[in-house]
N, C-alpha and C positions, 0 to 999 in steps of 0.2 A: 504494500500500500504506500503510494506516494501521496502528494496532495497538489492541488492546482491553485496557484496564486495569480490573481489578476493584477497587472501593473496598470495603475490608473493615475490620472492627474490632468491638470489643464494642458492645453496645447503648448508645445515648446518648453517643457520643463525638463526634458531629457529622457522621457519614457522609452522611446524607440532606441535611442543610443544605448541605454542600459540593457534593454532586451537583446540587442545585437551582441553586446559584450557578453551577456550571460549565456546565450545560446551559441555563441561563436558563429553566427550566421549574419547575412545581410538581408534577411527576408523581410525585415521591417524597415521601410524606407525612412531614414532620419533626415528630414528636410525642415527648413526654417519657414514653415507656414502651417496654419491650423489644419487639422484633419488629414495629415499626410498618411496616417494609419486609418484605413477605412474598414477593412475586414480585420477581425482580431487575429493576430499572428500567434501561433502556438509553438512553443519550443520545449523539448524534453531534454533535461540536463542531468548528468550524473551528480549525485550528492557526494562531495569529497569527505572521506573519513579515514584518517591516518590509521585508525585501529584495524580496518579491514586489510590494509597493506601488511601490517605486522602479523596478523593472523595467517594470511596467505603465505608469507615468507617462512613462518614456522612449520606450516603444514605442507609446504611445497606444492601448493595448489596450482594447477595448470592454467586456471582462469580466475580472474577477479571480476565479480559482478556487483557493482554498487547499486544501492537503491536509487530511485529517480524522482525528480521533482519537475512539475510542469509549470512553465510560466506562460501567461497569456497577455500579450500586449494589446490593450483595449484602446479604441479611438479616443482622442482628447475630448474632454467635456467642457462646456461653457455654461455660464449663468443662463438659466431658462431651459436647461436640458429636460427637466421634469415635465415641461410643456411642449417638448419636441424640438426645442431650439438646437441648431447645429446638427450633430448626429446623436442627439439625446436619447431617442427611443432605442436606437441600436446599442448605445452604450449601456443603458439600463438593462436591456435584455441579456447582453453578454456578461454583465457583472453578476447576474443571478446564478450563473453556472460555475463560479469559482468558490473555493473553500475559504479563502482569505484575500484581503486587499493589501497590496503594497502600494501605498499612496506616495507617489514621487512628488516632492516639493522642490521648487527652484530656490536654491539657497546660494546662488552665484550671481555675480554682477558681470554683464557682458552686453555692451551697447550694440554689438553686431547680431545678437539674438533677441528678437522682439518678444514682448510679453503681450498676451491677448488683452490685458487691461493696462498696459504701459506702466507697470510698476513691479518691483520685486518685494513681495510681502507673503512669505510662505504660510503664515498663520491665517491671513485673509484667504489665501488660495484653498487651504484646508477647509475653512468655514464654507466657502462657496460650494465645494463638492459635497460636504456633509449636508448642507442645507438642501441641495438638489435631491440627494438620496432620501432625506426625510420627507420632502414634499411628494416624491414619487411613492413612498411607502404609505403616506396618508391617503393619497388618491386610490391606491390599490386596496387599502383597508376599507374605505368607504364603499367601494364597489362590491367587495367580497361580503361585507356585512349585509348589504342590501340584497344580495343573492341568497343569503341564508334565511331570510324572513319566513319563507314557506316551510322550510324544514324545522325551524324553531317552533312554529305553531303546531307542528306535529310531534313536538317533544323528542326530536331526534337527538340522542345523547352526544353523538359525534359532532353534530352541528352546534350544540350547546357549548361543548368544550372549545371548538374552534372560535366561536363568537366571543367567548369569555377571554381567550388569549388575544384575539384581535383587539378587543376593547382595552386590555391592559397595555398593548403596544401603542394604541391610539392615544391613550392618556399620557404615556411617556413622551410621545412625539409632540403632543400638544404643548408640553412643557419646554419644547425646543431641545429635547434630548434624544439620542438614538435608541432604537428598540433593544439594542444589546444590553442596556442597563436594566431591563426588566428581570426580576428574580423569578426564575422558572423552577417549579417543583420537578422532582424526578419523574413523577407520574405524567407530567405534561411535556417532558423533554422531546419525545418523538413527534407529538402533534405540533409542537412549537417549531421544530426543524422543517416540517413540511410547509410551513407558511412562506418560507423563502423570502423573508423581508430583507431588503437591501442593507438596512442599518443594523442587522444582526450579525453581519460578517465581521470577523475580527480584523482589526486594522493595524498595520505596521507602517509608520511614517519613514520614508526614505529621503534623507536630506542630501540632495545632489549639490555638492560644493565644487569649487574650482580645484585645480591640481594642487596648488600651494596650500590649500586648506584641508586636504584629505585626512590629515592626522588629527588635528585639534578641532577642526570645524571653524565656525565663525559666529558672528552675532546672530545671523539668520538661523543657523542650526541650533544655537543656544535657545532661541525663542521657541523653536519647535520642540526641543527637549523639555522645556517647562510646560508647554501645552500638552505633550504626550503624558508627562507625569501626572498632571492634573486630571487627565481623563482615564488614567490607569492603562494607557497604551504604551507601546514600545517605539523606539526609533533607532535608526542606524545612520551613520554618516558614510556616504559613498561619493566618489568622484566618477561619474559615468564616463568622463573623458579618459581617466586612467584605466578604468576597467576595459574600455574599448581597445586601448593600446596593449594591455596585458593579454587580451584574448587573441592577439595576432602573434604572440611570442611563443617560442618553445618553452617547456617547463623550466629548464635551467635558466634561460634568459629572463623569464617572468620572475623567478626568485630573486635574481640579481637586481631587476628593476624595482621590485618591492623594497628590497634592502636600501637601495639608493633613495627611495621616496620616504623611508622611515616607517614603512608599513609592515606589520608582523604577518599579515595574511591578506589575500585578495578580498575585495568587497563581496564577491559571491559567497565565500565561506561565512562571512558575518551575516549576510542576508538569509542564508539557509538556516543557520543556527537560530537566528531571531525568529524565523518562520516556524521552526520546530517548536520553540518555546511558546510561540503564539497559539499554536494548535495542539500543544501538549502531546507532541509526538516523541517516540523513542525508537531505537534501533536494536534489533538482535541479529545474531549471525549464525549461519550454518557453514561449517568448515570441513574440508576433506581434500584428498589428493586431486580430485577432478576440478573442484571449484571452491572458492571462498565467496560467500554471498551475504549481502546486507538486506535486511527486511525491515520495513517501517510499520510500526503499530502505534496505536493511541495509548498513552500512559494509562495503566490500570487494566490492560488487557490480560485475560487469563490464558493459560497455556493452550487449551484446545482452540480458542479463537485465534491465537497467534499462529498455531499450526495451520489453521484454515486460510491464512494469508498465502501460504505456499500452494495448498490444494484443498478443496472442500472435503475430499475423502480423508485427509489427515485429521480434520476436525470431527467428522462423523465417527470415525473409528478410533479416536484417540485413546491410548492406553496410559502412556506416561511420557515425560520429557526428560531425557538425560541432559543435565544442565551444568555448565561450568561458567562461573563469573569470568569476565574478560581478564581482570588482573590475575586471577588464579591460573588461567590458561597461559598467560605470558610467563608468570613465575615458574610454572611447571614445564615450560618450553614445549607445550603441546598437550594433547589429550591424554597420552599415556602418563606423562609426568604429573599432570593434575590429578589423574585418577589414582596414581600411586600415593599421592600426598593426601588422599581422602577428600579431594575438593570437587569430585563429580557427585552430583545429587540426582536422585530419582524423584522428580516432581509430578504431582498428580493434577487432576482437573481444576483444583481450586488455586493452584499456584499463579501468582501475578508475575508476569515476565518483567524483568528488570532491564534497564538500558545497558547494553553491552553483553548480555548473556550469550554464550555460545551453546547452541541447542541441537539435540538430535531427537527426533520424534519417533516413537513407536506407536503403531496403529494397526487395527484389524482391517483387512480388505473386504 
């Protein structure tokens, strides 16, 4: 299981440049005019994980297969999108299909790159998009609740639950707050997710700064950091320009370039890690002579469901999971050493898989 993150923002903030860098393709045209991205560009990228390389080296794995993450570059949005301005309707439809939103904000000064509203104010930009999403949700809620009237008169329990949840979302939006702030009970979680409201999507702010500001950021990114903290959201500082340059280099050259820039890692790594934290995702591994492979699960996933990520039959016929913690696998220099040290555990159906677990599943066919 990977996840799909939509790259959104106002026109000319660096969305397509960042997308091109992350996916190492030129499929998203980066041009200095609004709406250069008309159809959403989709890119599948490998999730870098140094642990996987170490496991493969110890096991002598012939193949290394990382887990993957999907980025969707979505057309630029302008004020009035909720009413169909610009490419608003298309933007809103595309954003419903992603798991999380990477909201790219322009935090760089450049007179040669126009801003759709002739100013550089990332906080105001964030507010513009959030407002449009909230307005779109309100319109959607009103239509849905109107369509539920007949079922409500018939005392339809499912309709009653849906209407109650829509009403709670509407009340939050009427206060000028996104629907993600609604506290949802476990019993309502599934029904809540089916509403697919735009403002329930988790948000990660991506501060696109100039090359010289890629390490410490600047006043603009500092303001975004304060806004994100106040909202309970996260932010990362990235120079899309640097990421685009790195994407064209060989691995060794990229490492040297990062060292020269004073960066410990590429922006892609920071973005993925922040995305994982945002969606509460974790990784477990399967390791052997044929391949070392990473698998993505949601934090709190039990062993049978984790096995099901590999194949449904693994979950249906689950017996147990032979499990070694990552550090124990490394310390034991492999499965045999870890097993000899008493570090291999036989875990049952109630075991909650931990990030970094090395697992082998036994199941009935």
